[in-house]
Structures are given as structure tokens and as C-alpha cells.
C-alpha positions in Angstrom: 11.1 10.8 20.9 10.3 10.3 17.2 8.3 7.3 16.0 10.1 5.1 13.5 8.5 4.4 10.1 7.7 0.7 10.0 5.5 0.6 6.9 4.7 2.4 3.6 1.6 1.5 1.6 -0.3 2.3 -1.5 -3.9 2.9 -0.7 -7.0 3.3 -2.9 -9.7 5.9 -2.2 -11.8 3.0 -0.8 -9.0 2.1 1.6 -8.9 5.7 2.9 -12.7 5.7 3.2 -12.5 2.5 5.3 -9.8 4.0 7.5 -11.9 7.1 8.2 -11.2 10.6 9.0 -8.8 9.8 11.9 -6.2 8.5 9.4 -4.6 11.8 8.4 -1.0 10.9 7.7 -1.3 10.1 4.0 0.2 11.9 1.1 -1.9 11.9 -2.1 -0.2 10.9 -5.4 -0.9 13.3 -8.2 -2.9 11.9 -11.1 -0.4 13.0 -13.8 0.8 9.6 -14.9 4.3 10.1 -13.3 3.9 7.0 -11.2 2.4 4.7 -13.9 5.7 2.8 -14.6 6.4 2.3 -10.9 2.8 1.1 -10.2 2.9 -1.3 -13.2 6.2 -2.8 -11.9 4.7 -3.2 -8.4 1.7 -5.0 -9.9 4.0 -7.4 -11.8 5.8 -8.2 -8.6 2.5 -9.0 -6.9 1.5 -11.3 -9.7 4.8 -13.1 -9.8 4.9 -13.8 -6.0 3.6 -17.2 -5.0 0.8 -17.2 -2.5 2.1 -18.4 0.8 0.4 -21.2 2.7 -1.2 -20.0 5.9 0.7 -20.8 9.0 -0.9 -23.1 11.6 -0.8 -21.9 15.1 -1.0 -25.3 16.7 
């Protein structure tokens, strides 16, 4: 049975360092500026999104 993909993320080198050597299923993005426009657009989405209030569990 194949596991379904449930998440895709953009990680920094620091993120990978924190996850450690057991996290092996990442695919490095080349540093050739091909993704600059996409990353810039994703940053704009993050800045435009309002911060949600934390949900209370009680």
C-alpha cells in the first residue's frame, strides 16, 4: 500500500538541520533563481493572510 501525500513544505537549511538525518525525503531546490517569482508570491500570500485567533479547547 502506498502512503498518500498529505503535505508539501518549503524548508530552510535550518529546518533540515532541526529535523536531523532521519528526514531523508526532501528534494533540494537549485539556487539558480528559477523559483524566485514563485517564492516571492508565496511570501506575499503569507503577509496578506490575517493571523488567526488561537482556538480554545474548553
